[in-house]
NUMARMI-71408 format. One record per residue: residue number from 1; x, y, z of N, C-alpha, C in turn. Coordinates in nm, 2 decimals. Layout:
BEGIN
NUM, X, Y, Z, X, Y, Z, X, Y, Z
...
This chain:
BEGIN
1, 0.11, -0.15, 0.02, -0.01, -0.02, 0.03, 0.08, 0.14, 0.00
2, 0.04, 0.21, -0.07, 0.13, 0.35, -0.09, 0.03, 0.46, -0.04
3, 0.10, 0.61, 0.00, 0.02, 0.73, 0.08, 0.08, 0.81, -0.08
4, 0.02, 0.96, -0.03, 0.08, 1.02, -0.16, 0.16, 1.11, -0.07
5, 0.28, 1.21, -0.13, 0.35, 1.30, -0.07, 0.28, 1.37, -0.06
6, 0.37, 1.51, 0.00, 0.29, 1.63, 0.06, 0.24, 1.70, -0.04
7, 0.30, 1.65, -0.18, 0.28, 1.81, -0.33, 0.18, 1.69, -0.43
8, 0.16, 1.56, -0.38, 0.08, 1.47, -0.49, -0.05, 1.53, -0.51
9, -0.13, 1.55, -0.63, -0.24, 1.61, -0.62, -0.25, 1.45, -0.61
10, -0.44, 1.44, -0.58, -0.51, 1.34, -0.52, -0.66, 1.37, -0.52
11, -0.73, 1.26, -0.61, -0.87, 1.27, -0.63, -0.92, 1.25, -0.56
12, -1.08, 1.33, -0.43, -1.08, 1.30, -0.32, -1.22, 1.33, -0.33
13, -1.30, 1.25, -0.22, -1.44, 1.33, -0.20, -1.41, 1.36, -0.04
14, -1.50, 1.46, 0.02, -1.55, 1.47, 0.16, -1.64, 1.56, 0.17
15, -1.68, 1.57, 0.28, -1.79, 1.64, 0.33, -1.78, 1.71, 0.47
16, -1.79, 1.84, 0.52, -1.74, 1.93, 0.63, -1.84, 1.96, 0.68
17, -1.87, 1.96, 0.82, -1.97, 2.00, 0.92, -1.87, 2.09, 1.04
18, -2.00, 2.13, 1.09, -1.95, 2.20, 1.21, -1.99, 2.12, 1.28
19, -1.95, 2.16, 1.52, -2.00, 2.10, 1.55, -2.14, 2.09, 1.59
20, -2.22, 2.20, 1.53, -2.33, 2.22, 1.56, -2.45, 2.16, 1.45
21, -2.36, 2.07, 1.32, -2.41, 1.98, 1.26, -2.44, 2.03, 1.13
22, -2.40, 2.16, 1.08, -2.44, 2.25, 0.98, -2.34, 2.21, 0.90
23, -2.36, 2.16, 0.75, -2.26, 2.12, 0.63, -2.23, 2.25, 0.57
24, -2.08, 2.26, 0.57, -2.08, 2.36, 0.49, -1.96, 2.34, 0.39
25, -1.94, 2.23, 0.34, -1.90, 2.20, 0.18, -1.94, 2.06, 0.20
26, -1.91, 2.03, 0.05, -1.96, 1.88, 0.05, -1.91, 1.85, -0.11
27, -1.83, 1.75, -0.16, -1.81, 1.73, -0.27, -1.92, 1.61, -0.32
28, -1.99, 1.52, -0.28, -2.08, 1.42, -0.24, -2.18, 1.54, -0.32
29, -2.24, 1.65, -0.26, -2.38, 1.68, -0.33, -2.32, 1.77, -0.45
30, -2.19, 1.80, -0.44, -2.19, 1.85, -0.57, -2.17, 1.75, -0.75
31, -2.16, 1.60, -0.65, -2.17, 1.50, -0.76, -2.05, 1.46, -0.80
32, -1.91, 1.50, -0.77, -1.80, 1.46, -0.79, -1.70, 1.52, -0.75
33, -1.60, 1.42, -0.70, -1.51, 1.44, -0.66, -1.42, 1.55, -0.68
34, -1.31, 1.61, -0.60, -1.17, 1.69, -0.61, -1.10, 1.68, -0.61
35, -0.97, 1.72, -0.71, -0.85, 1.72, -0.70, -0.76, 1.81, -0.62
36, -0.66, 1.71, -0.54, -0.59, 1.87, -0.43, -0.47, 1.78, -0.38
37, -0.33, 1.87, -0.37, -0.25, 1.77, -0.27, -0.25, 1.81, -0.15
38, -0.20, 1.75, -0.06, -0.19, 1.74, 0.09, -0.17, 1.91, 0.14
39, -0.05, 1.97, 0.03, -0.01, 2.09, 0.04, -0.11, 2.22, 0.03
40, -0.18, 2.14, -0.05, -0.28, 2.28, -0.07, -0.44, 2.28, 0.01
41, -0.41, 2.28, 0.11, -0.52, 2.24, 0.22, -0.49, 2.27, 0.36
42, -0.61, 2.28, 0.43, -0.54, 2.31, 0.58, -0.43, 2.25, 0.67
43, -0.38, 2.27, 0.73, -0.26, 2.15, 0.79, -0.36, 2.02, 0.87
44, -0.44, 2.04, 0.90, -0.51, 1.87, 0.92, -0.52, 1.81, 0.81
45, -0.57, 1.88, 0.69, -0.57, 1.75, 0.59, -0.48, 1.70, 0.52
46, -0.33, 1.82, 0.54, -0.17, 1.84, 0.53, -0.16, 1.68, 0.55
47, -0.19, 1.68, 0.71, -0.09, 1.56, 0.77, -0.21, 1.44, 0.76
48, -0.28, 1.43, 0.76, -0.37, 1.33, 0.75, -0.39, 1.25, 0.61
49, -0.39, 1.33, 0.47, -0.34, 1.29, 0.37, -0.28, 1.21, 0.32
50, -0.11, 1.22, 0.41, -0.01, 1.18, 0.40, -0.04, 1.09, 0.48
51, -0.12, 1.03, 0.55, -0.11, 0.90, 0.64, -0.23, 0.79, 0.56
52, -0.32, 0.84, 0.44, -0.42, 0.77, 0.41, -0.35, 0.67, 0.27
53, -0.44, 0.57, 0.25, -0.43, 0.53, 0.11, -0.53, 0.54, 0.04
54, -0.52, 0.50, -0.07, -0.65, 0.50, -0.20, -0.77, 0.43, -0.13
55, -0.87, 0.40, -0.07, -1.01, 0.32, -0.03, -1.06, 0.38, 0.10
56, -0.91, 0.47, 0.19, -0.96, 0.49, 0.30, -1.07, 0.59, 0.31
57, -1.15, 0.57, 0.37, -1.27, 0.67, 0.38, -1.24, 0.72, 0.59
58, -1.17, 0.84, 0.60, -1.14, 0.87, 0.73, -1.26, 0.99, 0.78
59, -1.30, 0.96, 0.88, -1.36, 1.11, 0.94, -1.27, 1.14, 1.09
60, -1.25, 1.29, 1.01, -1.15, 1.37, 1.14, -1.22, 1.50, 1.18
61, -1.17, 1.49, 1.32, -1.21, 1.59, 1.42, -1.09, 1.72, 1.37
62, -1.13, 1.83, 1.33, -1.00, 1.91, 1.33, -1.01, 2.03, 1.45
63, -0.91, 2.06, 1.49, -0.93, 2.14, 1.59, -0.88, 2.31, 1.48
64, -0.90, 2.44, 1.54, -0.88, 2.54, 1.51, -0.75, 2.55, 1.45
65, -0.68, 2.51, 1.58, -0.48, 2.52, 1.49, -0.45, 2.47, 1.38
66, -0.60, 2.32, 1.36, -0.54, 2.28, 1.21, -0.61, 2.30, 1.09
67, -0.67, 2.42, 1.11, -0.80, 2.44, 1.03, -0.78, 2.58, 1.00
68, -0.89, 2.65, 1.03, -0.85, 2.80, 0.96, -0.86, 2.92, 1.09
69, -0.81, 2.89, 1.24, -0.77, 2.93, 1.31, -0.86, 3.04, 1.40
70, -0.84, 3.12, 1.46, -0.98, 3.23, 1.50, -1.03, 3.33, 1.41
71, -0.98, 3.34, 1.30, -1.04, 3.39, 1.21, -1.16, 3.37, 1.12
72, -1.12, 3.19, 1.13, -1.20, 3.16, 1.10, -1.22, 3.11, 0.93
73, -1.34, 3.12, 0.83, -1.35, 3.13, 0.67, -1.49, 3.20, 0.67
74, -1.55, 3.28, 0.71, -1.67, 3.34, 0.71, -1.71, 3.35, 0.53
75, -1.84, 3.33, 0.54, -1.95, 3.33, 0.60, -1.99, 3.19, 0.68
76, -1.91, 3.10, 0.62, -1.98, 2.98, 0.66, -1.89, 2.91, 0.79
77, -1.75, 2.96, 0.78, -1.69, 2.89, 0.92, -1.66, 3.01, 1.04
78, -1.70, 2.99, 1.12, -1.68, 3.09, 1.21, -1.53, 3.10, 1.25
79, -1.54, 3.20, 1.33, -1.40, 3.19, 1.37, -1.39, 3.10, 1.50
80, -1.23, 3.00, 1.53, -1.21, 2.93, 1.63, -1.30, 2.76, 1.63
81, -1.32, 2.75, 1.50, -1.41, 2.64, 1.50, -1.37, 2.54, 1.47
82, -1.37, 2.44, 1.51, -1.35, 2.25, 1.50, -1.44, 2.21, 1.41
83, -1.35, 2.17, 1.31, -1.46, 2.10, 1.17, -1.42, 2.00, 1.18
84, -1.53, 1.88, 1.15, -1.57, 1.76, 1.15, -1.56, 1.70, 1.00
85, -1.45, 1.62, 0.90, -1.46, 1.58, 0.81, -1.53, 1.45, 0.75
86, -1.55, 1.42, 0.67, -1.58, 1.26, 0.63, -1.47, 1.29, 0.50
87, -1.34, 1.23, 0.48, -1.30, 1.21, 0.38, -1.25, 1.11, 0.30
88, -1.29, 1.09, 0.17, -1.20, 0.96, 0.14, -1.07, 0.99, 0.00
89, -1.00, 0.92, 0.01, -0.83, 0.88, -0.12, -0.97, 0.85, -0.24
90, -0.98, 0.86, -0.33, -0.98, 0.77, -0.47, -0.87, 0.74, -0.54
91, -0.82, 0.84, -0.57, -0.71, 0.79, -0.63, -0.57, 0.91, -0.62
92, -0.46, 0.88, -0.61, -0.33, 0.97, -0.59, -0.30, 0.96, -0.75
93, -0.28, 1.06, -0.78, -0.25, 1.10, -0.95, -0.11, 1.16, -0.92
94, -0.04, 1.18, -0.82, 0.12, 1.22, -0.81, 0.19, 1.08, -0.76
95, 0.35, 1.12, -0.70, 0.38, 1.07, -0.67, 0.34, 0.98, -0.51
96, 0.41, 0.84, -0.48, 0.36, 0.75, -0.38, 0.51, 0.72, -0.35
97, 0.46, 0.74, -0.14, 0.57, 0.61, -0.08, 0.50, 0.57, 0.00
98, 0.57, 0.41, 0.02, 0.52, 0.32, 0.06, 0.47, 0.37, 0.26
99, 0.32, 0.30, 0.25, 0.29, 0.34, 0.38, 0.33, 0.30, 0.48
100, 0.36, 0.40, 0.56, 0.43, 0.38, 0.67, 0.29, 0.34, 0.78
101, 0.29, 0.21, 0.85, 0.17, 0.21, 0.93, 0.14, 0.23, 1.12
102, 0.08, 0.34, 1.09, 0.06, 0.42, 1.22, -0.07, 0.35, 1.29
103, -0.04, 0.24, 1.41, -0.14, 0.19, 1.46, -0.22, 0.24, 1.54
104, -0.38, 0.28, 1.60, -0.39, 0.32, 1.67, -0.36, 0.26, 1.84
105, -0.41, 0.34, 1.91, -0.47, 0.23, 2.03, -0.59, 0.17, 2.05
106, -0.58, -0.01, 2.03, -0.70, -0.06, 2.05, -0.77, -0.09, 2.18
107, -0.91, -0.08, 2.10, -1.02, -0.09, 2.22, -1.05, -0.22, 2.26
108, -1.07, -0.24, 2.39, -1.11, -0.33, 2.42, -1.18, -0.46, 2.33
109, -1.28, -0.41, 2.24, -1.34, -0.44, 2.20, -1.26, -0.48, 2.05
110, -1.21, -0.39, 1.99, -1.12, -0.41, 1.88, -0.96, -0.54, 1.93
111, -0.96, -0.53, 2.07, -0.83, -0.67, 2.07, -0.93, -0.80, 2.10
112, -1.09, -0.80, 2.13, -1.12, -0.91, 2.07, -1.11, -0.98, 1.96
113, -1.09, -0.93, 1.87, -1.06, -0.97, 1.73, -0.93, -1.04, 1.74
114, -0.87, -1.05, 1.78, -0.72, -1.13, 1.84, -0.78, -1.25, 1.87
115, -0.76, -1.36, 1.81, -0.83, -1.49, 1.89, -0.73, -1.53, 1.95
116, -0.76, -1.65, 2.01, -0.64, -1.78, 2.06, -0.59, -1.80, 1.99
117, -0.66, -1.86, 1.88, -0.54, -1.92, 1.78, -0.48, -1.85, 1.73
118, -0.49, -1.71, 1.70, -0.36, -1.65, 1.63, -0.28, -1.64, 1.78
119, -0.26, -1.58, 1.89, -0.20, -1.58, 2.00, -0.09, -1.76, 1.97
120, -0.16, -1.80, 1.98, -0.11, -1.97, 1.98, -0.06, -2.00, 1.85
121, -0.09, -1.93, 1.72, 0.03, -1.93, 1.62, 0.17, -1.83, 1.64
122, 0.16, -1.70, 1.72, 0.26, -1.66, 1.71, 0.35, -1.68, 1.83
123, 0.30, -1.75, 1.90, 0.38, -1.81, 1.97, 0.50, -1.94, 2.00
124, 0.40, -1.96, 1.88, 0.43, -2.14, 1.80, 0.60, -2.08, 1.72
125, 0.53, -1.96, 1.65, 0.66, -1.95, 1.58, 0.82, -1.88, 1.67
126, 0.73, -1.84, 1.75, 0.84, -1.77, 1.84, 0.91, -1.83, 1.94
127, 0.81, -1.96, 1.96, 0.91, -2.10, 2.04, 0.98, -2.19, 1.93
128, 0.97, -2.19, 1.79, 1.04, -2.24, 1.66, 1.15, -2.12, 1.65
129, 1.18, -2.00, 1.64, 1.24, -1.96, 1.65, 1.38, -1.93, 1.73
130, 1.32, -1.96, 1.86, 1.41, -1.96, 1.92, 1.45, -2.08, 1.99
131, 1.45, -2.20, 1.95, 1.48, -2.31, 1.92, 1.57, -2.33, 1.86
132, 1.57, -2.29, 1.70, 1.65, -2.27, 1.65, 1.78, -2.19, 1.66
133, 1.75, -2.07, 1.74, 1.89, -2.02, 1.80, 1.95, -2.09, 1.88
134, 1.85, -2.13, 1.98, 1.96, -2.22, 2.08, 2.03, -2.38, 2.05
135, 1.98, -2.41, 1.89, 1.99, -2.54, 1.88, 2.13, -2.50, 1.77
136, 2.17, -2.35, 1.76, 2.35, -2.28, 1.70, 2.31, -2.24, 1.56
137, 2.13, -2.21, 1.51, 2.11, -2.18, 1.39, 2.22, -2.09, 1.35
138, 2.31, -2.12, 1.22, 2.38, -1.98, 1.22, 2.35, -1.88, 1.13
139, 2.23, -1.84, 1.06, 2.11, -1.77, 1.02, 2.12, -1.69, 1.17
140, 2.04, -1.74, 1.20, 2.01, -1.68, 1.37, 2.07, -1.60, 1.40
141, 2.19, -1.68, 1.43, 2.28, -1.66, 1.58, 2.35, -1.48, 1.47
142, 2.35, -1.52, 1.37, 2.48, -1.43, 1.33, 2.38, -1.31, 1.32
143, 2.25, -1.28, 1.30, 2.13, -1.14, 1.31, 2.12, -1.12, 1.46
144, 2.16, -1.20, 1.52, 2.10, -1.17, 1.67, 2.23, -1.25, 1.78
145, 2.29, -1.20, 1.78, 2.43, -1.26, 1.85, 2.42, -1.25, 2.02
146, 2.31, -1.23, 2.06, 2.24, -1.24, 2.23, 2.11, -1.28, 2.23
147, 2.13, -1.33, 2.33, 1.96, -1.36, 2.38, 1.88, -1.23, 2.38
148, 1.89, -1.10, 2.40, 1.86, -1.01, 2.46, 1.80, -0.97, 2.28
149, 1.88, -0.94, 2.21, 1.87, -0.91, 2.08, 1.79, -0.99, 2.00
150, 1.75, -1.15, 2.03, 1.65, -1.23, 1.97, 1.52, -1.18, 2.00
151, 1.52, -1.19, 2.13, 1.44, -1.15, 2.24, 1.31, -1.01, 2.19
152, 1.40, -0.91, 2.14, 1.39, -0.82, 2.09, 1.30, -0.79, 1.95
153, 1.33, -0.91, 1.84, 1.28, -0.93, 1.73, 1.22, -1.03, 1.73
154, 1.18, -1.13, 1.84, 1.05, -1.19, 1.85, 0.97, -1.11, 1.91
155, 0.99, -1.01, 1.96, 0.88, -0.94, 1.98, 0.83, -0.84, 1.95
156, 0.91, -0.76, 1.84, 0.86, -0.71, 1.75, 0.78, -0.80, 1.65
157, 0.83, -0.88, 1.58, 0.77, -0.99, 1.52, 0.58, -1.03, 1.55
158, 0.59, -1.11, 1.72, 0.46, -1.09, 1.75, 0.34, -0.96, 1.76
159, 0.44, -0.84, 1.78, 0.36, -0.74, 1.83, 0.32, -0.69, 1.65
160, 0.44, -0.69, 1.57, 0.33, -0.66, 1.42, 0.25, -0.76, 1.36
161, 0.24, -0.85, 1.42, 0.17, -0.95, 1.31, 0.03, -0.92, 1.38
162, 0.04, -0.92, 1.56, -0.15, -0.87, 1.62, -0.13, -0.71, 1.54
163, -0.04, -0.61, 1.51, -0.11, -0.49, 1.50, -0.16, -0.53, 1.35
164, -0.13, -0.57, 1.23, -0.14, -0.57, 1.12, -0.29, -0.65, 1.15
165, -0.31, -0.75, 1.20, -0.39, -0.81, 1.18, -0.54, -0.74, 1.23
166, -0.53, -0.72, 1.31, -0.63, -0.59, 1.36, -0.65, -0.49, 1.31
167, -0.54, -0.46, 1.23, -0.58, -0.28, 1.11, -0.69, -0.38, 1.02
168, -0.65, -0.52, 1.01, -0.76, -0.57, 0.83, -0.90, -0.60, 0.93
169, -0.90, -0.62, 1.03, -0.99, -0.68, 1.10, -1.08, -0.60, 1.17
170, -1.06, -0.45, 1.21, -1.12, -0.34, 1.23, -1.13, -0.28, 1.11
171, -1.10, -0.28, 1.02, -1.16, -0.21, 0.85, -1.26, -0.24, 0.82
172, -1.26, -0.40, 0.81, -1.32, -0.50, 0.76, -1.49, -0.46, 0.85
173, -1.44, -0.50, 1.00, -1.60, -0.50, 1.11, -1.66, -0.34, 1.00
174, -1.60, -0.26, 1.06, -1.67, -0.11, 1.06, -1.72, -0.10, 0.93
175, -1.63, -0.13, 0.80, -1.75, -0.18, 0.67, -1.88, -0.19, 0.66
176, -1.87, -0.35, 0.76, -1.99, -0.45, 0.76, -2.09, -0.35, 0.86
177, -2.02, -0.31, 0.98, -2.13, -0.21, 1.04, -2.21, -0.09, 1.01
178, -2.15, -0.05, 0.84, -2.19, 0.09, 0.84, -2.27, 0.05, 0.75
179, -2.29, -0.09, 0.65, -2.34, -0.13, 0.58, -2.51, -0.11, 0.57
180, -2.57, -0.18, 0.71, -2.69, -0.11, 0.80, -2.71, -0.06, 0.86
181, -2.69, 0.11, 0.86, -2.63, 0.16, 0.99, -2.74, 0.25, 0.98
182, -2.76, 0.26, 0.81, -2.87, 0.40, 0.80, -2.98, 0.35, 0.83
183, -3.06, 0.22, 0.80, -3.18, 0.18, 0.81, -3.21, 0.12, 0.94
184, -3.12, 0.11, 1.03, -3.13, 0.04, 1.15, -3.13, 0.11, 1.27
185, -3.00, 0.22, 1.24, -2.99, 0.31, 1.41, -3.08, 0.33, 1.45
186, -3.09, 0.35, 1.55, -3.19, 0.45, 1.67, -3.16, 0.62, 1.62
187, -3.21, 0.65, 1.68, -3.26, 0.82, 1.65, -3.15, 0.87, 1.80
188, -3.06, 0.94, 1.75, -2.97, 0.98, 1.85, -3.02, 1.05, 1.98
189, -3.01, 1.04, 2.11, -3.03, 1.06, 2.22, -3.03, 1.23, 2.22
190, -3.16, 1.30, 2.29, -3.19, 1.45, 2.27, -3.12, 1.49, 2.44
191, -3.05, 1.61, 2.39, -2.98, 1.62, 2.55, -3.07, 1.80, 2.61
192, -3.11, 1.82, 2.71, -3.10, 1.95, 2.75, -2.99, 2.00, 2.83
193, -3.01, 2.11, 2.85, -2.90, 2.20, 2.89, -2.87, 2.12, 3.05
194, -2.94, 2.09, 3.13, -2.89, 2.01, 3.20, -2.84, 1.86, 3.23
195, -2.89, 1.83, 3.15, -2.83, 1.66, 3.11, -2.69, 1.71, 3.01
196, -2.71, 1.79, 2.93, -2.59, 1.83, 2.90, -2.48, 1.90, 2.98
197, -2.50, 1.92, 3.08, -2.39, 2.02, 3.15, -2.36, 1.88, 3.26
198, -2.44, 1.81, 3.26, -2.42, 1.64, 3.37, -2.30, 1.55, 3.30
199, -2.39, 1.55, 3.17, -2.27, 1.46, 3.11, -2.12, 1.47, 3.08
200, -2.12, 1.62, 3.05, -1.98, 1.70, 2.98, -1.92, 1.66, 3.18
201, -1.97, 1.69, 3.24, -1.90, 1.69, 3.40, -1.84, 1.52, 3.42
202, -1.96, 1.45, 3.43, -1.89, 1.33, 3.43, -1.78, 1.29, 3.30
203, -1.75, 1.32, 3.22, -1.65, 1.26, 3.13, -1.54, 1.35, 3.16
204, -1.54, 1.50, 3.22, -1.44, 1.57, 3.22, -1.35, 1.48, 3.39
205, -1.45, 1.45, 3.48, -1.42, 1.38, 3.62, -1.32, 1.25, 3.55
206, -1.35, 1.16, 3.45, -1.36, 1.03, 3.40, -1.20, 1.09, 3.33
207, -1.14, 1.21, 3.31, -1.01, 1.23, 3.28, -0.91, 1.24, 3.35
208, -0.96, 1.31, 3.50, -0.91, 1.31, 3.61, -0.84, 1.20, 3.67
209, -0.93, 1.08, 3.65, -0.87, 0.95, 3.77, -0.78, 0.94, 3.68
210, -0.65, 0.89, 3.84, -0.49, 0.89, 3.76, -0.48, 0.77, 3.66
211, -0.53, 0.69, 3.67, -0.50, 0.57, 3.54, -0.55, 0.59, 3.44
212, -0.65, 0.70, 3.40, -0.67, 0.76, 3.28, -0.58, 0.88, 3.23
213, -0.55, 0.96, 3.34, -0.45, 1.01, 3.28, -0.30, 0.99, 3.26
214, -0.23, 0.89, 3.34, -0.09, 0.82, 3.30, -0.14, 0.77, 3.14
215, -0.25, 0.72, 3.16, -0.29, 0.67, 2.96, -0.25, 0.74, 2.91
216, -0.32, 0.85, 2.91, -0.35, 0.99, 2.80, -0.24, 1.06, 2.80
217, -0.14, 1.08, 2.88, 0.02, 1.12, 2.93, 0.08, 1.04, 2.85
218, 0.09, 0.89, 2.84, 0.18, 0.83, 2.80, 0.14, 0.80, 2.61
219, 0.02, 0.84, 2.56, 0.04, 0.82, 2.46, 0.05, 0.99, 2.41
220, 0.01, 1.07, 2.43, 0.05, 1.20, 2.39, 0.27, 1.16, 2.40
221, 0.30, 1.13, 2.48, 0.45, 1.12, 2.50, 0.50, 1.04, 2.36
222, 0.44, 0.98, 2.35, 0.44, 0.83, 2.25, 0.43, 0.89, 2.10
223, 0.33, 1.03, 2.11, 0.36, 1.10, 1.96, 0.42, 1.21, 1.96
224, 0.50, 1.28, 2.07, 0.56, 1.36, 2.04, 0.67, 1.36, 1.98
225, 0.73, 1.21, 1.95, 0.83, 1.20, 1.88, 0.85, 1.23, 1.71
226, 0.69, 1.23, 1.63, 0.67, 1.19, 1.54, 0.70, 1.32, 1.41
227, 0.74, 1.39, 1.48, 0.80, 1.55, 1.42, 0.70, 1.60, 1.35
228, 0.65, 1.66, 1.24, 0.53, 1.70, 1.19, 0.42, 1.66, 1.18
229, 0.39, 1.53, 1.21, 0.30, 1.45, 1.18, 0.25, 1.44, 1.35
230, 0.29, 1.50, 1.44, 0.29, 1.44, 1.60, 0.12, 1.50, 1.66
231, 0.08, 1.62, 1.58, -0.02, 1.65, 1.60, -0.15, 1.54, 1.58
232, -0.15, 1.52, 1.44, -0.25, 1.44, 1.40, -0.23, 1.30, 1.42
233, -0.11, 1.27, 1.46, -0.08, 1.12, 1.55, -0.18, 1.12, 1.66
234, -0.18, 1.26, 1.75, -0.19, 1.26, 1.89, -0.33, 1.24, 1.87
235, -0.43, 1.30, 1.80, -0.57, 1.28, 1.77, -0.65, 1.15, 1.70
236, -0.56, 1.08, 1.59, -0.57, 0.92, 1.61, -0.55, 0.81, 1.72
237, -0.46, 0.89, 1.80, -0.44, 0.80, 1.93, -0.54, 0.82, 2.04
238, -0.57, 0.95, 2.05, -0.64, 1.01, 2.18, -0.78, 0.98, 2.14
239, -0.84, 1.00, 2.04, -1.00, 0.99, 2.00, -1.01, 0.83, 2.04
240, -0.99, 0.72, 2.00, -1.08, 0.61, 2.04, -1.04, 0.60, 2.21
241, -0.93, 0.61, 2.26, -0.86, 0.63, 2.39, -0.99, 0.72, 2.46
242, -1.00, 0.84, 2.47, -1.10, 0.91, 2.49, -1.27, 0.84, 2.50
243, -1.26, 0.81, 2.35, -1.41, 0.74, 2.33, -1.43, 0.61, 2.43
244, -1.35, 0.49, 2.50, -1.36, 0.40, 2.52, -1.37, 0.44, 2.71
245, -1.28, 0.57, 2.75, -1.34, 0.60, 2.86, -1.40, 0.66, 2.89
246, -1.51, 0.72, 2.81, -1.64, 0.79, 2.84, -1.76, 0.71, 2.77
247, -1.71, 0.62, 2.73, -1.81, 0.51, 2.69, -1.94, 0.52, 2.78
248, -1.88, 0.46, 2.90, -2.01, 0.41, 3.03, -2.07, 0.54, 3.05
249, -2.05, 0.68, 3.01, -2.13, 0.78, 3.05, -2.21, 0.81, 2.90
250, -2.13, 0.78, 2.79, -2.23, 0.81, 2.68, -2.38, 0.71, 2.72
251, -2.35, 0.57, 2.71, -2.43, 0.48, 2.76, -2.54, 0.53, 2.83
252, -2.53, 0.60, 2.92, -2.58, 0.62, 3.03, -2.68, 0.76, 2.98
253, -2.64, 0.84, 2.89, -2.72, 0.95, 2.85, -2.80, 0.91, 2.71
254, -2.79, 0.78, 2.64, -2.85, 0.73, 2.56, -2.75, 0.73, 2.42
255, -2.65, 0.73, 2.44, -2.57, 0.75, 2.27, -2.47, 0.63, 2.29
256, -2.47, 0.61, 2.15, -2.36, 0.46, 2.10, -2.22, 0.50, 2.20
257, -2.14, 0.39, 2.16, -1.94, 0.38, 2.15, -1.88, 0.40, 2.11
258, -1.90, 0.47, 2.02, -1.84, 0.46, 1.89, -1.83, 0.62, 1.90
259, -1.64, 0.65, 1.80, -1.63, 0.77, 1.80, -1.73, 0.90, 1.73
260, -1.78, 0.85, 1.68, -1.89, 0.91, 1.59, -2.00, 0.95, 1.72
261, -2.06, 0.85, 1.73, -2.13, 0.89, 1.88, -2.09, 1.01, 1.97
262, -1.95, 0.96, 2.03, -1.92, 1.09, 2.10, -1.90, 1.20, 2.05
263, -1.86, 1.24, 1.92, -1.91, 1.38, 1.88, -2.02, 1.45, 1.86
264, -2.11, 1.32, 1.83, -2.24, 1.42, 1.81, -2.28, 1.42, 1.99
265, -2.21, 1.32, 2.04, -2.23, 1.41, 2.19, -2.23, 1.52, 2.23
266, -2.10, 1.58, 2.18, -2.02, 1.72, 2.24, -2.08, 1.79, 2.14
267, -2.12, 1.72, 2.00, -2.18, 1.83, 1.89, -2.29, 1.95, 2.02
268, -2.43, 1.83, 2.05, -2.50, 1.82, 2.13, -2.46, 1.94, 2.26
269, -2.38, 1.93, 2.34, -2.36, 1.96, 2.42, -2.32, 2.11, 2.41
270, -2.19, 2.09, 2.30, -2.15, 2.26, 2.28, -2.28, 2.39, 2.22
271, -2.40, 2.28, 2.17, -2.50, 2.39, 2.13, -2.54, 2.49, 2.27
272, -2.49, 2.45, 2.43, -2.59, 2.45, 2.47, -2.48, 2.56, 2.55
273, -2.33, 2.60, 2.48, -2.29, 2.71, 2.52, -2.28, 2.84, 2.55
274, -2.38, 2.87, 2.51, -2.42, 3.02, 2.47, -2.51, 3.05, 2.60
275, -2.58, 2.92, 2.59, -2.66, 2.96, 2.76, -2.61, 2.98, 2.86
276, -2.50, 2.86, 2.86, -2.44, 2.84, 2.96, -2.26, 2.83, 2.95
277, -2.21, 2.94, 2.99, -2.06, 2.97, 2.97, -2.00, 2.91, 3.01
278, -2.02, 2.83, 3.11, -1.90, 2.70, 3.15, -1.90, 2.59, 3.10
279, -2.03, 2.50, 2.99, -2.03, 2.42, 2.93, -1.97, 2.48, 2.77
280, -1.90, 2.59, 2.73, -1.88, 2.67, 2.67, -1.70, 2.62, 2.66
281, -1.66, 2.61, 2.78, -1.53, 2.66, 2.85, -1.48, 2.50, 2.84
282, -1.60, 2.41, 2.94, -1.53, 2.31, 2.97, -1.53, 2.20, 2.81
283, -1.60, 2.21, 2.74, -1.61, 2.18, 2.63, -1.47, 2.23, 2.51
284, -1.45, 2.33, 2.55, -1.31, 2.38, 2.46, -1.25, 2.29, 2.61
285, -1.19, 2.29, 2.68, -1.15, 2.24, 2.77, -1.14, 2.07, 2.70
286, -1.21, 2.00, 2.68, -1.22, 1.86, 2.63, -1.20, 1.86, 2.50
287, -1.22, 1.93, 2.41, -1.11, 1.90, 2.27, -1.01, 1.95, 2.28
288, -0.92, 2.04, 2.37, -0.81, 2.03, 2.39, -0.71, 1.87, 2.46
289, -0.77, 1.83, 2.52, -0.76, 1.68, 2.56, -0.73, 1.60, 2.49
290, -0.88, 1.60, 2.36, -0.82, 1.53, 2.19, -0.75, 1.57, 2.16
291, -0.68, 1.66, 2.15, -0.60, 1.73, 2.06, -0.45, 1.70, 2.11
292, -0.44, 1.67, 2.25, -0.29, 1.62, 2.33, -0.29, 1.74, 2.44
293, -0.35, 1.86, 2.43, -0.34, 1.93, 2.54, -0.38, 1.87, 2.71
294, -0.32, 1.83, 2.79, -0.42, 1.75, 2.92, -0.37, 1.86, 3.03
295, -0.32, 1.97, 2.98, -0.27, 2.04, 3.17, -0.38, 2.08, 3.19
296, -0.52, 2.07, 3.17, -0.60, 2.10, 3.28, -0.65, 1.98, 3.36
297, -0.59, 1.84, 3.36, -0.63, 1.76, 3.41, -0.51, 1.70, 3.48
298, -0.40, 1.78, 3.50, -0.30, 1.73, 3.53, -0.23, 1.80, 3.69
């Protein structure tokens, strides 16, 4: 698989909306895809497109710092707006580079797709290589002179096998789940100002729990070494983690457990921000956490 370089023209379909659900642009509604290179669009797209391959269809939550900033793009995009995009790459028309796999932090449900037989096969492979090394296999001994080096190779091999399998299986599962969703999905929960405030308070309290703070901080630290793509990697890793953490709270208030459900809840909660300034401030705090700014919780 290959992804585009920063200057490679790509044929794409997309739709963009604000947190209140209002759509401001859609190539789908225009009836034809649009062509542009990653370096010709907002920073959030620039980074995301270079991580995508043909056929990928992502839902992205892009903060103002990676979109149009405090000034926005009037009249459709107000200043300081967080943008939500559905985007898919149909064709890469320019140079390509081999895809560098960036695996997310797997949720408990996703990890369940790694079966006992998969783990058994991995451990069997590991045991076989270990036995050959112990028996003096020349090739293995030359490549991994010490036991520590061999164990590191075996650990990496098993981890790579697991991540690649989960990546393929989660993509397949999401595609299958999406097919009947339009006809079978129940109507989203409806919040009042009071229930929105209560949901938001519980969600923020979840992030303050020591174990969750430690987990989020570790993910942010891991992403810091990704250079120019660190910001996008933070969102890719943190959004599923945050969704899993607040899953019980979302369920309590009638929402599903996906990232889309989480953003749907945030959309409803943020709509009460003008009536209740504390909601507006805390939604901002929550969105900063998803972007990797955990200062309010440390």
